[in-house]
TIDORO-964475 format. One record per residue: x, y, z of N, C-alpha, C in turn; residue number from 0; residue in one letter. Coordinates in nm, 4 decimals, decimal comma. Layout:
BEGIN
R   n_east  n_north     n_up  ca_east ca_north    ca_up   c_east  c_north     c_up num residuo
R        X        Y        Z        X        Y        Z        X        Y        Z NUM       A
...
This chain:
BEGIN
R   n_east  n_north     n_up  ca_east ca_north    ca_up   c_east  c_north     c_up num residuo
R  -2,0878   4,5598  -7,3245  -2,0258   4,6911  -7,3181  -1,8767   4,6721  -7,3260   0       M
R  -1,8137   4,7564  -7,4053  -1,6692   4,7449  -7,4241  -1,5954   4,8086  -7,3062   1       S
R  -1,4628   4,7840  -7,3002  -1,3801   4,8389  -7,1913  -1,3708   4,9886  -7,2028   2       A
R  -1,3724   5,0407  -7,3285  -1,3642   5,1852  -7,3463  -1,4894   5,2522  -7,2956   3       T
R  -1,6025   5,1950  -7,3197  -1,7285   5,2517  -7,2732  -1,7362   5,2487  -7,1222   4       A
R  -1,6763   5,1420  -7,0611  -1,6782   5,1321  -6,9146  -1,5974   5,2444  -6,8534   5       D
R  -1,4848   5,2808  -6,9117  -1,4014   5,3906  -6,8603  -1,4771   5,5219  -6,8705   6       I
R  -1,5448   5,5467  -6,9821  -1,6173   5,6724  -6,9990  -1,7344   5,6823  -6,9036   7       H
R  -1,7923   5,5712  -6,8665  -1,9057   5,5763  -6,7744  -1,8641   5,6231  -6,6373   8       C
R  -1,7413   5,5914  -6,5987  -1,6943   5,6329  -6,4664  -1,6641   5,7824  -6,4608   9       R
R  -1,6521   5,8442  -6,5713  -1,6283   5,9878  -6,5743  -1,4811   6,0203  -6,5892  10       G
R  -1,4567   6,1380  -6,6384  -1,3171   6,1799  -6,6601  -1,2453   6,2060  -6,5268  11       P
R  -1,1084   6,2022  -6,5289  -1,0249   6,2307  -6,4103  -1,0319   6,3781  -6,3789  12       F
R  -1,0579   6,4101  -6,2529  -1,0669   6,5499  -6,2112  -0,9402   6,5869  -6,1334  13       K
R  -0,8657   6,6867  -6,1822  -0,7418   6,7261  -6,1140  -0,7682   6,7808  -5,9728  14       P
R  -0,8829   6,8392  -5,9456  -0,9098   6,8979  -5,8148  -0,9569   6,7979  -5,7114  15       G
R  -0,9574   6,6703  -5,7423  -1,0065   6,5688  -5,6488  -0,9098   6,5461  -5,5324  16       G
R  -0,9480   6,4619  -5,4378  -0,8627   6,4360  -5,3194  -0,7321   6,3693  -5,3593  17       P
R  -0,6219   6,4140  -5,2946  -0,4893   6,3582  -5,3227  -0,4418   6,2772  -5,2031  18       R
R  -0,3727   6,1711  -5,2312  -0,3150   6,0879  -5,1257  -0,1710   6,1324  -5,1040  19       V
R  -0,1364   6,1745  -4,9765  -0,0002   6,2234  -4,9454   0,0923   6,1034  -4,9296  20       R
R   0,2056   6,1099  -4,9965   0,3005   6,0005  -4,9874   0,3729   6,0072  -4,8537  21       E
R   0,3944   5,8914  -4,7887   0,4653   5,8856  -4,6613   0,6148   5,9061  -4,6843  22       A
R   0,6831   5,9722  -4,5858   0,8272   5,9966  -4,5977   0,8678   6,1193  -4,5174  23       G
R   0,9937   6,1557  -4,5220   1,0487   6,2692  -4,4478   1,0990   6,3736  -4,5450  24       F
R   1,0800   6,4963  -4,5058   1,1350   6,6043  -4,5869   1,2802   6,6272  -4,5478  25       S
R   1,3515   6,7033  -4,6269   1,4926   6,7308  -4,6007   1,5098   6,8100  -4,4706  26       L
R   1,4188   6,9006  -4,4420   1,4270   6,9796  -4,3189   1,4141   6,8903  -4,1960  27       V
R   1,3214   6,7965  -4,2005   1,3052   6,7056  -4,0871   1,4302   6,6220  -4,0636  28       E
R   1,4929   6,5759  -4,1716   1,6149   6,4969  -4,1605   1,7271   6,5801  -4,0993  29       V
R   1,7415   6,7058  -4,1418   1,8469   6,7929  -4,0881   1,8246   6,8216  -3,9406  30       L
R   1,7010   6,8462  -3,9013   1,6714   6,8711  -3,7594   1,7039   6,7476  -3,6759  31       V
R   1,6676   6,6304  -3,7248   1,6975   6,5067  -3,6515   1,8484   6,4854  -3,6387  32       A
R   1,9225   6,5136  -3,7446   2,0682   6,5006  -3,7380   2,1280   6,5983  -3,6382  33       M
R   2,0752   6,7193  -3,6309   2,1246   6,8198  -3,5364   2,1007   6,7751  -3,3924  34       F
R   1,9820   6,7247  -3,3651   1,9499   6,6795  -3,2293   2,0385   6,5616  -3,1888  35       V
R   2,0596   6,4680  -3,2795   2,1445   6,3529  -3,2491   2,2887   6,3963  -3,2260  36       V
R   2,3397   6,4909  -3,3062   2,4784   6,5356  -3,2887   2,4970   6,6079  -3,1554  37       S
R   2,3974   6,6852  -3,1110   2,4056   6,7502  -2,9797   2,4109   6,6445  -2,8700  38       I
R   2,3314   6,5410  -2,8822   2,3335   6,4326  -2,7838   2,4671   6,3608  -2,7791  39       G
R   2,5281   6,3380  -2,8946   2,6575   6,2704  -2,8994   2,7652   6,3562  -2,8350  40       I
R   2,7624   6,4881  -2,8622   2,8602   6,5782  -2,8007   2,8447   6,5806  -2,6490  41       L
R   2,7214   6,5838  -2,6006   2,6981   6,5824  -2,4558   2,7481   6,4522  -2,3943  42       A
R   2,7257   6,3418  -2,4627   2,7729   6,2133  -2,4126   2,9253   6,2076  -2,4092  43       L
R   2,9913   6,2648  -2,5109   3,1378   6,2670  -2,5123   3,1919   6,3491  -2,3959  44       A
R   3,1295   6,4647  -2,3682   3,1726   6,5468  -2,2535   3,1509   6,4729  -2,1220  45       A
R   3,0412   6,3996  -2,1125   3,0132   6,3227  -1,9915   3,1171   6,2121  -1,9712  46       L
R   3,1538   6,1438  -2,0783   3,2546   6,0386  -2,0688   3,3906   6,0953  -2,0306  47       L
R   3,4255   6,2122  -2,0859   3,5529   6,2750  -2,0514   3,5568   6,3113  -1,9038  48       Q
R   3,4473   6,3687  -1,8522   3,4408   6,4020  -1,7099   3,4480   6,2782  -1,6226  49       G
R   3,3812   6,1713  -1,6644   3,3841   6,0475  -1,5863   3,5253   5,9891  -1,5820  50       A
R   3,5967   5,9938  -1,6938   3,7333   5,9432  -1,6968   3,8238   6,0272  -1,6077  51       M
R   3,8035   6,1595  -1,6098   3,8874   6,2470  -1,5277   3,8659   6,2190  -1,3796  52       R
R   3,7406   6,2115  -1,3371   3,7138   6,1897  -1,1952   3,7518   6,0487  -1,1519  53       Y
R   3,7459   5,9541  -1,2435   3,7927   5,8193  -1,2116   3,9434   5,8197  -1,1871  54       S
R   4,0193   5,8929  -1,2701   4,1639   5,9029  -1,2523   4,1962   5,9774  -1,1236  55       K
R   4,1214   6,0841  -1,0931   4,1447   6,1573  -0,9691   4,1205   6,0679  -0,8486  56       M
R   4,0164   5,9855  -0,8534   3,9894   5,8933  -0,7437   4,1008   5,7898  -0,7277  57       G
R   4,1533   5,7430  -0,8401   4,2627   5,6463  -0,8346   4,3871   5,7075  -0,7708  58       E
R   4,4198   5,8329  -0,8093   4,5372   5,8996  -0,7529   4,5176   5,9292  -0,6042  59       L
R   4,3957   5,9681  -0,5661   4,3700   5,9949  -0,4240   4,3834   5,8667  -0,3421  60       R
R   4,3357   5,7543  -0,3950   4,3504   5,6271  -0,3237   4,4975   5,5891  -0,3095  61       A
R   4,5774   5,6123  -0,4146   4,7205   5,5834  -0,4081   4,7885   5,6705  -0,3034  62       T
R   4,7541   5,8017  -0,3028   4,8138   5,8923  -0,2044   4,7740   5,8538  -0,0623  63       A
R   4,6510   5,8096  -0,0433   4,6066   5,7675   0,0896   4,6833   5,6443   0,1361  64       T
R   4,7066   5,5490   0,0441   4,7854   5,4308   0,0793   4,9289   5,4687   0,1148  65       L
R   4,9873   5,5637   0,0401   5,1234   5,6074   0,0696   5,1306   5,6778   0,2054  66       L
R   5,0323   5,7623   0,2338   5,0298   5,8305   0,3633   5,0155   5,7301   0,4771  67       A
R   4,9307   5,6299   0,4589   4,9157   5,5263   0,5603   5,0428   5,4443   0,5774  68       G
R   5,1163   5,4224   0,4675   5,2404   5,3460   0,4731   5,3448   5,4178   0,5579  69       D
R   5,3672   5,5477   0,5306   5,4684   5,6199   0,6087   5,4220   5,6383   0,7524  70       I
R   5,2918   5,6483   0,7748   5,2406   5,6580   0,9116   5,2725   5,5317   0,9895  71       A
R   5,2567   5,4148   0,9270   5,2896   5,2886   0,9933   5,4385   5,2792   1,0226  72       D
R   5,5205   5,3277   0,9297   5,6656   5,3255   0,9526   5,7040   5,4160   1,0694  73       R
R   5,6393   5,5320   1,0783   5,6695   5,6240   1,1892   5,6244   5,5635   1,3218  74       I
R   5,5074   5,5006   1,3236   5,4594   5,4384   1,4473   5,5521   5,3249   1,4919  75       R
R   5,6096   5,2535   1,3954   5,6999   5,1438   1,4291   5,8361   5,1935   1,4773  76       A
R   5,8692   5,3183   1,4493   5,9982   5,3764   1,4870   5,9742   5,5142   1,5489  77       N
R   5,9010   5,5225   1,6610   5,8574   5,6527   1,7117   5,9711   5,7435   1,7540  78       P
R   6,0856   5,6870   1,7958   6,1975   5,7717   1,8371   6,2485   5,8587   1,7236  79       G
R   6,2489   5,8051   1,6013   6,2958   5,8827   1,4867   6,1931   5,9849   1,4419  80       A
R   6,0660   5,9655   1,4815   5,9650   6,0649   1,4463   5,9896   6,1980   1,5133  81       G
R   6,0580   6,1965   1,6264   6,0887   6,3190   1,7006   6,2275   6,3714   1,6700  82       E
R   6,3002   6,3054   1,5804   6,4410   6,3385   1,5580   6,4620   6,4535   1,4611  83       A
R   6,3550   6,5145   1,4098   6,3712   6,6269   1,3170   6,4312   6,5822   1,1859  84       G
R   6,5217   6,6639   1,1257   6,5806   6,6268   0,9967   6,6585   6,4967   0,9999  85       P
R   6,7023   6,4522   1,1187   6,7731   6,3256   1,1289   6,6800   6,2061   1,1284  86       G
R   6,5480   6,2307   1,1300   6,4515   6,1221   1,1301   6,3616   6,1278   1,0087  87       G
R   6,2321   6,1346   1,0353   6,1339   6,1337   0,9262   6,0961   6,2729   0,8780  88       Y
R   6,1495   6,3760   0,9371   6,1064   6,5124   0,9060   6,1450   6,5516   0,7635  89       D
R   6,0442   6,5943   0,6847   6,0677   6,6440   0,5482   6,0070   6,7826   0,5326  90       L
R   6,0175   6,8649   0,6364   5,9521   6,9957   0,6312   6,0351   7,1003   0,5578  91       S
R   6,1655   7,0780   0,5422   6,2500   7,1788   0,4780   6,2393   7,1754   0,3266  92       D
R   6,2306   7,0575   0,2679   6,2199   7,0470   0,1225   6,1066   6,9530   0,0881  93       E
R   6,0099   7,0068   0,0159   5,8897   6,9290  -0,0145   5,9174   6,8172  -0,1143  94       D
R   6,0002   6,8454  -0,2139   6,0276   6,7449  -0,3165   6,1527   6,6699  -0,2734  95       V
R   6,1387   6,5928  -0,1676   6,2552   6,5248  -0,1111   6,2598   6,3805  -0,1578  96       A
R   6,3756   6,3395  -0,2053   6,3992   6,1995  -0,2369   6,5401   6,1671  -0,1893  97       S
R   6,5579   6,1585  -0,0574   6,6935   6,1398  -0,0042   6,7514   6,0055  -0,0452  98       P
R   6,8820   6,0028  -0,0726   6,9432   5,8739  -0,1098   6,9478   5,7805   0,0100  99       P
R   6,9436   5,6531  -0,0186   6,9516   5,5543   0,0891   7,0927   5,5543   0,1480 100       A
R   7,1057   5,5342   0,2784   7,2388   5,5300   0,3395   7,3212   5,4142   0,2836 101       P
R   7,4498   5,4358   0,2570   7,5306   5,3263   0,2029   7,5503   5,2153   0,3062 102       P
R   7,5463   5,0919   0,2584   7,5711   4,9734   0,3400   7,4771   4,9661   0,4599 103       H
R   7,3535   5,0076   0,4408   7,2577   5,0018   0,5517   7,1816   4,8715   0,5435 104       A
R   7,2463   4,7657   0,5832   7,1824   4,6343   0,5833   7,1458   4,6002   0,7266 105       T
R   7,0199   4,6174   0,7570   6,9740   4,5886   0,8926   6,9494   4,4398   0,9063 106       C
R   6,9929   4,3840   1,0161   6,9714   4,2421   1,0437   6,9588   4,2245   1,1939 107       S
R   6,9281   4,1041   1,2347   6,9161   4,0780   1,3785   7,0518   4,0867   1,4481 108       S
R   7,1604   4,0571   1,3718   7,2937   4,0669   1,4308   7,3428   4,2110   1,4358 109       E
R   7,3086   4,2903   1,3334   7,3516   4,4307   1,3281   7,2305   4,5180   1,2974 110       A
R   7,1459   4,5415   1,3978   7,0252   4,6212   1,3724   7,0569   4,7677   1,3460 111       P
R   6,9709   4,8301   1,2678   6,9842   4,9735   1,2392   6,9372   5,0527   1,3592 112       C
R   6,9963   5,1705   1,3770   6,9480   5,2625   1,4781   6,8228   5,3340   1,4284 113       G
R   6,7539   5,4060   1,5155   6,6310   5,4747   1,4742   6,6519   5,5717   1,3578 114       P
R   6,7589   5,6504   1,3622   6,7813   5,7488   1,2550   6,8147   5,6814   1,1232 115       S
R   6,8980   5,5770   1,1282   6,9350   5,5066   1,0054   6,8138   5,4372   0,9441 116       E
R   6,7310   5,3759   1,0292   6,6093   5,3120   0,9805   6,5147   5,4150   0,9200 117       L
R   6,5063   5,5333   0,9821   6,4212   5,6401   0,9282   6,4693   5,6846   0,7909 118       A
R   6,6019   5,6965   0,7741   6,6565   5,7365   0,6435   6,6253   5,6317   0,5376 119       R
R   6,6358   5,5038   0,5748   6,6003   5,3972   0,4805   6,4520   5,4041   0,4442 120       L
R   6,3680   5,4224   0,5455   6,2235   5,4305   0,5212   6,1890   5,5466   0,4294 121       D
R   6,2442   5,6644   0,4578   6,2122   5,7838   0,3792   6,2634   5,7701   0,2364 122       V
R   6,3834   5,7126   0,2197   6,4379   5,6945   0,0843   6,3501   5,6005   0,0026 123       A
R   6,3114   5,4879   0,0619   6,2276   5,3910  -0,0092   6,0890   5,4482  -0,0363 124       D
R   6,0322   5,5135   0,0637   5,8962   5,5661   0,0514   5,8879   5,6799  -0,0502 125       W
R   5,9848   5,7723  -0,0460   5,9797   5,8848  -0,1402   6,0039   5,8398  -0,2835 126       S
R   6,0839   5,7339  -0,3017   6,1022   5,6798  -0,4374   5,9700   5,6246  -0,4902 127       A
R   5,8940   5,5559  -0,4051   5,7613   5,5066  -0,4455   5,6659   5,6223  -0,4726 128       R
R   5,6767   5,7268  -0,3924   5,5918   5,8454  -0,4109   5,6122   5,9065  -0,5485 129       L
R   5,7392   5,9253  -0,5874   5,7692   5,9859  -0,7176   5,7331   5,8938  -0,8333 130       H
R   5,7356   5,7631  -0,8088   5,7070   5,6676  -0,9168   5,5576   5,6502  -0,9408 131       A
R   5,4752   5,6739  -0,8389   5,3321   5,6422  -0,8523   5,2410   5,7642  -0,8654 132       T
R   5,2880   5,8841  -0,8301   5,2039   6,0040  -0,8386   5,2667   6,1059  -0,9325 133       L
R   5,1872   6,1711  -1,0188   5,2428   6,2741  -1,1076   5,2882   6,3954  -1,0265 134       P
R   5,4168   6,4288  -1,0392   5,4788   6,5383  -0,9646   5,4519   6,5233  -0,8145 135       Q
R   5,4678   6,4005  -0,7659   5,4387   6,3720  -0,6259   5,5335   6,4435  -0,5312 136       G
R   5,4784   6,5023  -0,4286   5,5557   6,5710  -0,3253   5,5019   6,5280  -0,1896 137       V
R   5,5830   6,5510  -0,0868   5,5412   6,5154   0,0477   5,6013   6,6139   0,1466 138       A
R   5,5332   6,6287   0,2573   5,5854   6,7074   0,3688   5,5516   6,6319   0,4965 139       R
R   5,6540   6,6078   0,5779   5,6384   6,5391   0,7063   5,6972   6,6297   0,8130 140       I
R   5,6187   6,6633   0,9129   5,6628   6,7620   1,0119   5,6240   6,7167   1,1528 141       Q
R   5,7240   6,7160   1,2415   5,7013   6,6776   1,3799   5,6412   6,7954   1,4568 142       F
R   5,5398   6,7658   1,5381   5,4760   6,8672   1,6223   5,4847   6,8199   1,7678 143       Q
R   5,5660   6,8894   1,8508   5,5774   6,8451   1,9909   5,4464   6,8640   2,0653 144       P
R   5,4139   6,7673   2,1463   5,2915   6,7747   2,2244   5,3154   6,8385   2,3594 145       G
R   5,2093   6,8849   2,4203   5,2140   6,9418   2,5549   5,1314   6,8504   2,6437 146       H
R   5,1989   6,7832   2,7396   5,1250   6,6859   2,8231   4,9988   6,7472   2,8819 147       P
R   4,8911   6,6700   2,8864   4,8842   6,5262   2,8527   4,8658   6,4962   2,7047 148       P
R   4,8612   6,5989   2,6186   4,8465   6,5741   2,4744   4,9771   6,5157   2,4207 149       A
R   4,9679   6,4095   2,3385   5,0909   6,3476   2,2868   5,1502   6,4289   2,1719 150       P
R   5,2749   6,4004   2,1428   5,3371   6,4564   2,0223   5,2777   6,3864   1,9003 151       S
R   5,2871   6,4528   1,7866   5,2341   6,3923   1,6647   5,3142   6,4396   1,5446 152       Y
R   5,2927   6,3721   1,4343   5,3601   6,4047   1,3084   5,2529   6,4328   1,2035 153       V
R   5,2656   6,5466   1,1362   5,1765   6,5806   1,0247   5,2358   6,5238   0,8956 154       D
R   5,1520   6,4582   0,8177   5,1952   6,4005   0,6896   5,1052   6,4548   0,5798 155       V
R   5,1649   6,5192   0,4805   5,0933   6,5638   0,3615   5,1511   6,4921   0,2401 156       W
R   5,0659   6,4395   0,1567   5,1071   6,3805   0,0290   5,0332   6,4562  -0,0802 157       V
R   5,1071   6,5112  -0,1742   5,0457   6,5913  -0,2806   5,0835   6,5423  -0,4188 158       G
R   5,0008   6,5758  -0,5157   5,0258   6,5411  -0,6550   4,9564   6,6432  -0,7430 159       W
R   5,0006   6,6511  -0,8673   4,9414   6,7436  -0,9640   4,8251   6,6757  -1,0352 160       A
R   4,7165   6,7504  -1,0492   4,6025   6,6993  -1,1256   4,6475   6,6822  -1,2703 161       D
R   4,6469   6,5585  -1,3251   4,7023   6,5387  -1,4597   4,6318   6,6173  -1,5680 162       P
R   4,5025   6,6482  -1,5521   4,4326   6,7221  -1,6560   4,4827   6,8655  -1,6652 163       L
R   4,5237   6,9252  -1,5530   4,5707   7,0637  -1,5558   4,7100   7,0761  -1,6145 164       T
R   4,7774   6,9627  -1,6396   4,9084   6,9690  -1,7027   4,8969   6,9941  -1,8521 165       L
R   4,7772   6,9799  -1,9089   4,7570   7,0036  -2,0517   4,7356   7,1525  -2,0766 166       S
R   4,7933   7,2079  -2,1836   4,7720   7,3503  -2,2114   4,6280   7,3791  -2,2498 167       P
R   4,5797   7,4950  -2,2106   4,4454   7,5380  -2,2472   4,3361   7,4850  -2,1584 168       G
R   4,3708   7,4154  -2,0514   4,2711   7,3628  -1,9593   4,2648   7,4537  -1,8388 169       V
R   4,1445   7,4943  -1,8003   4,1306   7,5844  -1,6868   4,1742   7,5136  -1,5599 170       S
R   4,2470   7,5868  -1,4750   4,2967   7,5288  -1,3516   4,1990   7,5538  -1,2389 171       T
R   4,2130   7,4746  -1,1340   4,1293   7,4873  -1,0172   4,2175   7,5163  -0,8971 172       E
R   4,1554   7,5616  -0,7896   4,2308   7,5881  -0,6685   4,2764   7,4578  -0,6058 173       H
R   4,3845   7,4665  -0,5274   4,4354   7,3489  -0,4593   4,3392   7,3060  -0,3495 174       A
R   4,3549   7,1822  -0,3065   4,2724   7,1300  -0,1986   4,2942   7,2091  -0,0706 175       D
R   4,1920   7,2129   0,0135   4,2031   7,2818   0,1417   4,2964   7,2070   0,2365 176       A
R   4,3207   7,0767   0,2116   4,4091   6,9981   0,2976   4,5564   7,0270   0,2727 177       D
R   4,5886   7,1016   0,1682   4,7286   7,1256   0,1341   4,7916   7,2286   0,2274 178       C
R   4,9237   7,2181   0,2497   4,9937   7,3220   0,3264   4,9901   7,4558   0,2533 179       P
R   5,0219   7,5630   0,3265   5,0126   7,6976   0,2698   5,0984   7,7145   0,1454 180       D
R   5,2176   7,6587   0,1437   5,3068   7,6761   0,0292   5,2593   7,6092  -0,0974 181       G
R   5,1677   7,5138  -0,0851   5,1212   7,4399  -0,2025   4,9944   7,4992  -0,2626 182       W
R   4,9261   7,5876  -0,1919   4,7974   7,6367  -0,2405   4,8119   7,7298  -0,3597 183       T
R   4,9297   7,7876  -0,3794   4,9513   7,8793  -0,4925   5,0356   7,8159  -0,6016 184       T
R   5,0559   7,6859  -0,5953   5,1421   7,6201  -0,6924   5,0739   7,6124  -0,8288 185       S
R   5,1552   7,5997  -0,9313   5,1048   7,5864  -1,0669   5,1767   7,4682  -1,1318 186       D
R   5,1101   7,3598  -1,1682   4,9659   7,3380  -1,1630   4,9173   7,3176  -1,0197 187       P
R   4,7869   7,3312  -0,9967   4,7339   7,3172  -0,8611   4,7523   7,1754  -0,8092 188       P
R   4,7711   7,1668  -0,6774   4,7980   7,0392  -0,6132   4,6718   6,9807  -0,5508 189       M
R   4,6648   6,8495  -0,5512   4,5661   6,7744  -0,4734   4,6417   6,7132  -0,3567 190       R
R   4,5779   6,7033  -0,2422   4,6501   6,6597  -0,1228   4,5703   6,5618  -0,0391 191       C
R   4,6460   6,4809   0,0350   4,5921   6,3958   0,1404   4,6681   6,4313   0,2671 192       V
R   4,5962   6,4528   0,3766   4,6587   6,4914   0,5041   4,6295   6,3857   0,6087 193       Y
R   4,7323   6,3520   0,6857   4,7196   6,2513   0,7904   4,7987   6,2979   0,9118 194       L
R   4,7435   6,2765   1,0292   4,8110   6,3121   1,1534   4,8421   6,1837   1,2289 195       Q
R   4,9693   6,1660   1,2633   5,0143   6,0426   1,3274   5,0529   6,0733   1,4708 196       V
R   4,9839   6,0147   1,5668   5,0194   6,0326   1,7082   5,1353   5,9419   1,7444 197       A
R   5,2296   5,9942   1,8221   5,3468   5,9168   1,8632   5,3277   5,8626   2,0056 198       L
């Protein structure tokens, strides 16, 4: 039997017979997959931005806490100047205080500084560090006389501006509850650390 006869024996090709579907993706499926992936990428970008913001806020809060602890230690080491009002550590009159250091204030064992002079040196050095390490850093230090047997104490507030709110078009948030009354309505809103130092 010839090859031609063998083909005819099998019968002619029928167009209505079973068809084998080719494997692959349609254009609609590809577009839907791209849309889902792009939504996921956008969500991940927003998550990373939020994580970076809160990481920076945590870093600034830790810096402010260290600064508050630093001035608290200085006040404890010089308690007489803590009660001296504006002549000591008191910064209640002007929040953005960076007083100049007293001229020729070289304290030594032969010529020690008095409490007020030492306080002025401490405040000048400390406020310079405050302005250098915190964005729009401000501070308020206020003496509170005690009523025996309760001791006197000093209130210390360290504040800074949330760096994200300094950008235009970013919604602002309310200031921290730890901030003094004058700072709660500030623009941009302030973040604060509060510390109470017993004398």
